[in-house]
C-alpha positions as CSV (number, residue, x, y, z in Angstrom):
1,X,-43.0,-74.5,8.9
2,X,-40.6,-73.6,11.5
3,X,-37.4,-71.9,10.4
4,X,-33.9,-72.2,11.9
5,X,-31.0,-69.8,11.2
6,X,-27.6,-71.2,10.2
7,X,-24.8,-68.6,10.3
8,X,-22.0,-69.1,7.9
9,X,-19.2,-66.5,7.8
10,X,-18.7,-65.1,4.2
11,X,-15.2,-64.7,2.9
12,X,-16.2,-61.5,1.0
13,X,-18.9,-59.1,2.0
14,X,-20.4,-56.0,0.5
15,X,-22.1,-53.6,2.7
16,X,-23.1,-49.9,2.2
17,X,-23.4,-47.9,5.3
18,X,-25.9,-45.4,3.8
19,X,-28.5,-48.2,3.2
20,X,-28.3,-49.4,6.8
21,X,-28.8,-46.0,8.5
22,X,-32.4,-44.9,8.6
23,X,-33.4,-41.5,7.1
24,X,-34.6,-40.1,10.3
25,X,-31.5,-41.3,12.3
26,X,-29.9,-38.5,14.4
27,X,-26.3,-38.8,13.2
28,X,-27.5,-39.0,9.6
29,X,-29.4,-35.7,9.9
30,X,-26.5,-34.3,11.9
31,X,-24.1,-35.2,9.0
32,X,-26.5,-33.3,6.6
33,X,-26.7,-30.2,8.7
34,X,-23.2,-29.8,10.2
35,X,-20.4,-28.7,7.7
36,X,-17.0,-28.6,9.3
37,X,-14.7,-28.4,6.2
38,X,-13.7,-24.9,7.3
39,X,-11.4,-26.7,10.0
40,X,-9.0,-27.8,7.3
41,X,-7.9,-24.2,6.6
42,X,-8.1,-23.2,10.3
43,X,-5.9,-26.0,11.6
44,X,-3.3,-26.0,8.7
45,X,-0.9,-23.8,10.6
46,X,-0.5,-26.4,13.4
47,X,0.9,-29.1,11.2
48,X,4.1,-29.5,9.6
49,X,4.7,-29.9,5.9
50,X,6.3,-33.5,6.1
51,X,6.1,-36.7,8.0
52,X,3.3,-39.0,9.0
53,X,-0.2,-37.9,8.2
54,X,-2.2,-36.8,11.3
55,X,-5.9,-37.7,12.1
56,X,-8.4,-35.8,10.0
57,X,-9.3,-32.5,12.1
58,X,-12.9,-33.0,10.8
59,X,-12.9,-36.5,12.0
60,X,-11.3,-35.4,15.4
61,X,-14.1,-32.9,16.1
62,X,-16.8,-35.3,15.0
63,X,-15.4,-37.9,17.5
64,X,-15.3,-35.2,20.3
65,X,-18.9,-34.2,19.5
66,X,-19.9,-37.9,19.6
67,X,-18.4,-38.3,23.0
68,X,-20.4,-35.3,24.5
69,X,-23.7,-36.3,22.7
70,X,-23.3,-39.9,24.2
71,X,-22.0,-38.7,27.7
72,X,-18.8,-40.4,27.3
73,X,-15.7,-38.6,28.9
74,X,-13.2,-41.4,28.3
75,X,-11.3,-41.3,24.9
76,X,-10.8,-45.1,25.1
77,X,-14.4,-45.9,25.7
78,X,-15.3,-43.4,22.9
79,X,-13.4,-45.2,20.3
80,X,-14.8,-48.6,21.4
81,X,-18.4,-47.2,21.3
82,X,-18.0,-45.7,17.9
83,X,-16.6,-48.9,16.4
84,X,-19.8,-50.7,17.1
85,X,-22.2,-48.3,15.9
86,X,-23.0,-48.1,12.2
87,X,-24.6,-44.7,12.3
88,X,-21.7,-43.0,14.0
89,X,-19.3,-44.8,11.4
90,X,-21.6,-43.3,8.7
91,X,-21.4,-39.8,10.4
92,X,-17.5,-40.2,10.6
93,X,-17.2,-41.4,6.9
94,X,-15.5,-44.5,8.1
95,X,-16.1,-48.1,6.6
96,X,-16.9,-51.1,8.7
97,X,-13.5,-52.6,8.1
98,X,-11.6,-49.3,8.7
99,X,-9.7,-48.7,11.8
100,X,-10.6,-45.7,13.9
101,X,-8.0,-43.3,15.2
102,X,-6.1,-44.6,18.4
103,X,-7.5,-43.2,21.6
104,X,-4.2,-41.4,22.6
105,X,-4.3,-39.4,19.2
106,X,-7.6,-37.8,20.4
107,X,-5.7,-36.6,23.5
108,X,-2.8,-35.3,21.7
109,X,-4.8,-33.5,19.0
110,X,-6.9,-31.9,21.7
111,X,-3.7,-30.4,23.2
112,X,-2.5,-29.3,19.8
113,X,-5.2,-27.1,18.8
114,X,-5.6,-23.8,20.7
115,X,-8.9,-22.7,22.5
116,X,-9.6,-20.4,19.6
117,X,-10.3,-23.4,17.1
118,X,-12.8,-24.8,19.6
119,X,-14.6,-21.4,19.9
120,X,-14.8,-21.3,16.0
121,X,-16.7,-24.4,16.1
122,X,-18.9,-23.1,18.8
123,X,-19.6,-20.0,16.8
124,X,-20.4,-21.9,13.7
125,X,-23.1,-23.9,15.6
126,X,-24.3,-20.8,17.4
127,X,-24.7,-19.0,13.9
128,X,-26.8,-22.0,12.7
129,X,-29.1,-21.6,15.8
130,X,-29.3,-17.9,14.9
131,X,-30.2,-18.5,11.3
132,X,-33.1,-20.9,12.3
133,X,-34.5,-18.3,14.6
134,X,-33.8,-19.9,18.0
135,X,-32.0,-16.9,19.5
136,X,-33.8,-13.6,20.4
137,X,-30.7,-11.9,22.0
138,X,-32.6,-9.1,24.1
139,X,-32.6,-11.4,27.5
140,X,-29.6,-13.4,28.6
141,X,-29.4,-15.5,31.9
142,X,-26.1,-16.0,33.5
143,X,-25.1,-18.7,36.1
144,X,-22.1,-20.7,37.3
145,X,-21.5,-24.2,38.7
146,X,-18.4,-26.1,40.0
147,X,-17.1,-29.0,37.8
148,X,-14.9,-31.7,39.2
149,X,-11.2,-31.4,38.1
150,X,-9.0,-34.3,37.2
151,X,-7.1,-34.1,40.5
152,X,-7.3,-35.7,43.8
153,X,-7.4,-33.9,47.3
154,X,-5.1,-36.4,48.5
155,X,-2.2,-35.1,46.2
156,X,-2.3,-31.5,47.9
157,X,0.8,-30.1,49.0
158,X,1.4,-27.4,51.7
159,X,2.5,-24.0,50.5
160,X,5.5,-22.7,52.5
161,X,7.5,-19.4,52.7
162,X,9.8,-18.6,49.8
163,X,13.0,-19.0,51.9
164,X,11.8,-22.4,53.1
165,X,10.7,-23.9,49.8
166,X,13.8,-26.0,48.8
167,X,14.0,-27.5,52.3
168,X,10.4,-28.3,52.5
169,X,10.5,-30.0,49.0
170,X,13.4,-32.2,50.3
171,X,11.5,-33.1,53.3
172,X,8.5,-34.1,51.5
173,X,10.3,-36.2,49.0
174,X,11.9,-38.1,51.9
175,X,8.9,-38.5,54.1
176,X,6.2,-39.2,51.4
177,X,5.5,-42.8,50.9
178,X,1.9,-42.4,49.8
179,X,1.0,-43.7,46.4
180,X,-1.5,-40.8,45.8
181,X,1.2,-38.1,45.6
182,X,2.0,-36.7,42.3
183,X,4.6,-38.3,40.1
184,X,5.6,-34.6,38.8
185,X,5.0,-31.2,40.2
186,X,3.5,-29.1,37.4
187,X,2.8,-26.2,39.6
188,X,5.0,-23.2,39.0
189,X,7.5,-22.1,41.8
190,X,5.4,-19.0,42.5
191,X,2.2,-21.0,43.3
192,X,4.1,-23.1,45.7
193,X,5.1,-20.2,47.9
194,X,2.4,-18.9,50.4
195,X,1.0,-15.6,49.6
196,X,-1.5,-15.1,52.4
197,X,-1.2,-12.2,54.9
198,X,-0.7,-12.9,58.6
199,X,-4.3,-12.0,59.3
200,X,-5.6,-14.4,56.8
201,X,-3.5,-17.2,58.2
202,X,-4.7,-16.6,61.6
203,X,-8.1,-16.8,60.5
204,X,-7.5,-20.1,58.7
205,X,-5.8,-21.4,61.9
206,X,-8.8,-20.8,64.1
207,X,-11.1,-22.1,61.5
208,X,-8.9,-25.3,61.1
209,X,-9.1,-25.8,64.8
210,X,-12.8,-25.3,65.0
211,X,-13.4,-27.7,61.9
212,X,-11.0,-30.3,63.3
213,X,-12.9,-30.4,66.6
214,X,-16.4,-30.7,64.7
215,X,-15.0,-33.4,62.5
216,X,-13.6,-35.5,65.5
217,X,-16.7,-35.1,67.5
218,X,-19.1,-35.9,64.7
219,X,-20.8,-39.5,65.5
220,X,-19.3,-42.2,63.4
221,X,-16.3,-40.1,62.2
222,X,-13.2,-42.1,61.3
223,X,-10.8,-39.5,60.2
224,X,-9.7,-38.1,63.7
225,X,-6.7,-36.2,62.2
226,X,-8.7,-34.4,59.5
227,X,-7.1,-31.1,58.3
228,X,-8.8,-28.0,56.9
229,X,-7.4,-27.2,53.5
230,X,-7.6,-23.8,51.8
231,X,-6.3,-22.4,48.6
232,X,-4.2,-20.0,50.5
233,X,-2.3,-22.7,52.2
234,X,-2.5,-25.7,49.7
235,X,-2.1,-26.3,46.1
236,X,-2.4,-29.3,43.6
237,X,0.9,-30.4,42.0
238,X,-1.0,-32.6,39.4
239,X,-3.3,-29.7,38.1
240,X,-2.2,-26.3,39.5
241,X,-5.1,-24.5,37.8
242,X,-7.7,-26.7,39.9
243,X,-8.9,-25.0,43.2
244,X,-10.5,-26.2,46.3
245,X,-14.1,-25.3,46.5
246,X,-17.2,-26.6,48.4
247,X,-20.9,-26.7,47.7
248,X,-23.2,-26.8,50.6
249,X,-24.1,-30.3,51.5
250,X,-21.2,-31.7,49.6
251,X,-17.5,-32.6,50.3
252,X,-14.6,-30.3,49.5
253,X,-13.2,-31.0,46.0
254,X,-10.7,-29.7,43.6
255,X,-13.2,-27.9,40.8
256,X,-13.3,-25.6,38.0
257,X,-16.2,-23.1,37.6
258,X,-18.3,-23.3,34.4
259,X,-19.5,-19.7,33.6
260,X,-22.8,-20.3,31.5
261,X,-24.8,-17.7,29.5
262,X,-28.2,-18.9,28.1
263,X,-30.7,-17.0,25.7
264,X,-34.1,-17.1,27.3
265,X,-36.2,-17.5,24.1
266,X,-35.2,-21.2,23.3
267,X,-32.5,-22.0,25.8
268,X,-29.6,-21.8,23.4
269,X,-26.1,-21.4,25.0
270,X,-24.7,-18.1,23.9
271,X,-21.4,-18.4,25.8
272,X,-19.5,-20.8,28.1
273,X,-16.2,-20.7,29.7
274,X,-14.0,-22.2,32.3
275,X,-12.7,-20.2,35.3
276,X,-10.9,-20.5,38.6
277,X,-13.2,-22.1,41.4
278,X,-11.9,-19.8,44.0
279,X,-12.9,-16.7,42.0
280,X,-16.1,-14.8,42.8
281,X,-18.8,-14.8,40.2
282,X,-19.0,-10.9,40.2
283,X,-15.3,-10.8,39.2
284,X,-16.0,-12.9,35.9
285,X,-19.1,-10.7,34.8
286,X,-17.3,-8.0,33.0
287,X,-15.5,-10.5,30.6
288,X,-18.6,-12.5,30.2
289,X,-20.5,-9.4,29.2
290,X,-17.7,-8.5,26.7
291,X,-17.9,-11.9,25.0
292,X,-21.5,-12.2,24.9
293,X,-22.0,-8.6,23.4
294,X,-19.5,-9.2,20.8
295,X,-21.1,-12.3,19.8
296,X,-24.7,-10.9,19.6
297,X,-23.4,-7.8,17.9
298,X,-21.9,-9.8,15.1
299,X,-25.2,-11.6,14.4
300,X,-27.1,-8.0,14.4
301,X,-28.7,-8.5,17.7
302,X,-29.4,-6.0,20.5
303,X,-29.1,-7.1,24.3
304,X,-31.2,-5.2,26.8
305,X,-31.6,-7.4,30.0
306,X,-29.1,-9.6,32.1
307,X,-30.4,-12.2,34.7
308,X,-28.1,-13.5,37.3
309,X,-28.2,-14.8,40.8
310,X,-26.9,-13.1,44.0
311,X,-23.3,-14.3,43.4
312,X,-22.9,-11.7,40.5
313,X,-24.0,-8.8,42.7
314,X,-21.6,-6.0,43.6
315,X,-21.5,-2.2,43.2
316,X,-18.8,-2.6,40.6
317,X,-21.2,-5.1,38.7
318,X,-24.0,-2.8,38.9
319,X,-22.2,0.3,37.8
320,X,-20.5,-1.6,34.9
321,X,-23.8,-2.9,33.5
322,X,-25.3,0.6,33.6
323,X,-22.5,1.9,31.6
324,X,-23.1,-0.7,28.9
325,X,-26.7,0.2,28.7
326,X,-27.7,-3.1,30.1
327,X,-30.4,-3.7,32.8
328,X,-29.2,-6.0,35.3
329,X,-31.8,-8.0,37.3
330,X,-29.3,-9.3,40.0
331,X,-30.6,-9.3,43.7
332,X,-28.1,-7.9,46.2
333,X,-26.3,-10.0,49.0
334,X,-28.4,-10.3,52.2
335,X,-25.7,-8.4,53.9
336,X,-26.6,-5.2,52.1
337,X,-28.5,-2.8,54.4
338,X,-28.0,0.6,52.5
339,X,-27.9,2.4,55.8
340,X,-26.5,1.7,59.2
341,X,-28.9,0.5,61.9
342,X,-30.7,3.3,63.7
343,X,-29.5,6.0,61.3
344,X,-31.3,8.0,58.7
345,X,-29.8,9.3,55.5
346,X,-30.4,12.9,54.1
347,X,-29.9,12.8,50.5
348,X,-29.9,16.7,50.0
349,X,-27.2,17.2,52.6
350,X,-25.4,13.8,52.2
351,X,-25.0,13.1,55.8
352,X,-26.6,10.6,58.4
353,X,-28.4,11.5,61.6
354,X,-27.8,9.2,64.5
355,X,-30.3,8.3,67.4
356,X,-29.3,11.6,69.1
357,X,-30.0,13.6,66.0
358,X,-26.3,14.4,65.5
359,X,-24.9,14.7,61.9
360,X,-22.3,12.2,60.5
361,X,-20.7,14.3,57.8
362,X,-19.2,12.9,54.7
363,X,-15.3,12.6,55.2
364,X,-14.2,11.2,51.8
365,X,-14.0,8.0,49.6
366,X,-11.3,5.4,50.3
367,X,-10.9,1.6,49.6
368,X,-11.4,-0.6,52.7
369,X,-9.3,-3.6,53.7
370,X,-10.8,-5.8,50.8
371,X,-10.1,-3.1,48.4
372,X,-13.7,-2.0,47.7
373,X,-14.6,1.8,47.4
374,X,-16.6,3.0,50.5
375,X,-17.8,6.5,51.6
376,X,-16.7,7.4,55.0
377,X,-19.0,9.4,57.4
378,X,-18.1,10.6,61.0
379,X,-19.5,12.9,63.7
380,X,-17.6,15.7,65.4
381,X,-16.0,14.7,68.8
382,X,-18.0,17.2,70.8
383,X,-21.3,15.8,69.6
384,X,-20.4,12.3,71.0
385,X,-18.8,13.6,74.4
386,X,-22.0,13.8,76.6
387,X,-24.1,11.5,74.4
388,X,-26.1,8.9,76.3
389,X,-25.6,6.4,73.5
390,X,-21.8,7.0,73.1
391,X,-20.6,3.8,74.8
392,X,-22.7,1.2,72.8
393,X,-22.5,3.4,69.7
394,X,-18.9,4.5,69.0
395,X,-17.1,2.1,71.2
396,X,-13.4,3.2,72.1
397,X,-13.1,5.8,69.3
398,X,-13.6,9.5,70.0
399,X,-16.4,9.9,67.4
400,X,-18.9,7.8,65.6
401,X,-17.6,6.4,62.3
402,X,-19.7,4.8,59.3
403,X,-18.6,3.4,56.1
404,X,-21.1,3.0,53.3
405,X,-20.7,1.5,49.8
406,X,-19.7,4.0,47.1
407,X,-22.2,2.4,44.7
408,X,-25.4,3.1,47.0
409,X,-27.3,4.7,44.2
410,X,-26.6,1.7,41.9
411,X,-27.6,-0.8,44.6
412,X,-30.9,1.0,45.0
413,X,-31.8,1.1,41.4
414,X,-31.0,-2.6,41.2
415,X,-33.2,-3.4,44.1
416,X,-36.0,-1.5,42.6
417,X,-35.6,-3.4,39.3
418,X,-35.4,-6.8,41.2
419,X,-38.6,-6.1,43.3
420,X,-40.5,-4.8,40.3
421,X,-43.2,-6.9,38.4
422,X,-40.7,-7.4,35.7
423,X,-38.0,-8.4,38.3
424,X,-40.2,-11.2,39.7
425,X,-40.9,-12.4,36.3
426,X,-37.2,-12.3,35.4
427,X,-36.4,-14.4,38.5
428,X,-38.6,-17.2,37.4
429,X,-37.3,-17.0,33.9
430,X,-33.8,-17.5,35.1
431,X,-34.7,-20.5,37.3
432,X,-36.5,-22.3,34.3
433,X,-33.8,-21.3,31.8
434,X,-30.1,-21.6,32.9
435,X,-30.4,-23.9,35.7
436,X,-32.1,-26.8,33.7
437,X,-29.4,-26.2,31.0
438,X,-26.6,-26.8,33.6
439,X,-28.4,-30.0,34.7
440,X,-28.4,-31.2,31.2
441,X,-24.7,-30.6,30.6
442,X,-23.5,-32.1,33.8
443,X,-25.7,-35.3,33.6
444,X,-26.1,-35.9,29.9
445,X,-23.4,-33.9,28.1
446,X,-20.1,-35.2,29.4
447,X,-19.5,-32.1,31.9
448,X,-19.9,-34.0,35.1
449,X,-15.9,-34.1,35.3
450,X,-13.1,-32.5,33.4
451,X,-10.9,-35.3,31.9
452,X,-8.0,-33.0,31.1
453,X,-5.6,-30.9,33.1
454,X,-5.1,-27.2,33.1
455,X,-7.7,-24.4,32.7
456,X,-7.2,-24.0,29.0
457,X,-8.0,-27.7,28.4
458,X,-11.0,-27.3,30.7
459,X,-12.3,-24.5,28.5
460,X,-12.1,-26.8,25.4
461,X,-14.1,-29.3,27.2
462,X,-16.9,-26.7,28.2
463,X,-17.0,-25.5,24.6
464,X,-17.4,-28.9,23.0
465,X,-20.2,-29.8,25.5
466,X,-22.0,-26.6,24.8
467,X,-21.7,-27.4,21.0
468,X,-23.3,-30.9,21.6
469,X,-26.1,-29.3,23.5
470,X,-26.7,-26.6,20.9
471,X,-26.7,-28.9,18.0
472,X,-29.0,-31.1,19.5
473,X,-31.4,-28.2,20.2
474,X,-30.9,-27.2,16.6
475,X,-31.9,-30.5,15.1
476,X,-35.2,-30.6,17.3
477,X,-36.2,-26.9,16.6
478,X,-39.2,-26.5,14.3
479,X,-40.7,-23.2,15.4
480,X,-40.7,-19.8,13.4
481,X,-37.9,-17.3,13.2
482,X,-37.3,-15.0,16.1
483,X,-37.6,-11.1,15.8
484,X,-33.9,-10.0,15.5
485,X,-32.6,-6.6,14.3
486,X,-31.5,-8.1,11.0
487,X,-35.0,-10.0,10.6
488,X,-36.9,-6.8,11.4
489,X,-35.0,-5.0,8.7
490,X,-35.7,-7.7,6.2
491,X,-39.3,-7.7,7.1
492,X,-39.6,-4.0,6.8
493,X,-37.9,-4.1,3.4
494,X,-40.2,-6.7,2.1
495,X,-43.3,-4.8,3.4
496,X,-42.2,-1.7,1.7
497,X,-41.6,-3.4,-1.7
498,X,-44.9,-5.1,-1.5
499,X,-46.6,-1.8,-0.8
500,X,-44.8,-0.1,-3.6
501,X,-46.0,-2.8,-5.9
502,X,-49.6,-2.5,-4.9
503,X,-49.4,1.2,-5.5
504,X,-47.9,0.6,-9.0
505,X,-50.8,-1.9,-9.8
506,X,-53.7,0.4,-8.4
507,X,-52.3,3.5,-10.5
508,X,-50.9,1.9,-13.4
509,X,-52.9,4.2,-15.5
510,X,-51.7,7.3,-13.9
511,X,-49.8,9.8,-16.1
512,X,-47.6,12.6,-15.2
513,X,-48.8,15.9,-16.5
514,X,-46.0,18.5,-16.9
515,X,-47.1,22.0,-15.8
516,X,-47.6,24.6,-18.7
517,X,-45.9,27.9,-18.0
């Protein structure tokens, strides 16, 4: 017999969410595994003792976690999405007829809590992964990637000299009729002033001219009056911490840089932080190393190997890693030669031989124009006076001068490690470890764009995205524990106890005979 459904709304309903959410549901398992009650004590100093009650801090962090797990970067859409899912309401401990917090409350609470609170949540989940045996600790892979900032390139303003700043601001306010201009200039006065040197400005001017010609002559180009923007000449008034950066094959944008560290055992994120997009990766390596080493040491783990790409290579980085007892598998830049073309180095005498077998003696160590320490070598004037290679070799100077990096031994040891069998293995390990993790974060974990403003807020976004990634790995992990220092000590202790017990059983009838004197 054919049935037909007739819907009649009920005046009173009784619904228990726990009965509607399956036992193997992701958010049910997450609720049973993740305990965030420590946040009440941690966030209490940031609230007053009177007034209207705020949103529950545990509920706030759970809402943020759902946003990154579901790849939702809008707070408004996040509230709408959670209100339609029974499993999410069960995870948040909200009833069906109970109103969720207003979306603007999520934004204000995110600004209220400092970065340290978000880092404590990350450490909590990271500790859970360690206890489950997901982290080995001995090898860490480091990489970086640009993340789109919440600012437009059309809102950029030109930096001016300090004495012309007020006149420039009045002129811009009078002439600007564009809707994309910032309503409020949040940049400090120091950032509005130009700090570049004359040589840097000349270089940018010639680069701007060449780029403008290429842009105008490109087939199909519509923007004939395009301009070349740089962090030395322009800044963003809406998000002063955002920096202009470019990735090969993509347009120039205002970005942040995400510095990511991944354990190679089971791809658990051990550290993530936001940095300025115009900063070189090797300048961030020291702070990354301190944070990761502290976090691993707290869990009783030993760190031996660091894997990174060419962006982290520099003499200072190699020397720093050697001082910390870490083996860095970082390939040097392609511009590194180790020795000038046509010259040979004598290690015992610390000098170079030119094509005419004349010595270039060591003259001292001084920083170059970029502030990098280099060793200076030069010939004697009389050696170059009658040399047949003098015109092409020394140019207009009286003697041949050569500068070589101060960290040449560190570079040579790094090249030897990279070209070894273990170095080739580590390169493949990095490509299969940290790069897929970045792809997952940007495409599926809400890190395709920073929906906040300021580097501190961007750091919170990246930390919560990493928390979502680690907790998802945690719930899927079923393998055995890894061999950490703490685990090895526990295993050795259990082995000794078992051996002692077997010894007692085997010789239970053994009696101690006292010697007779």
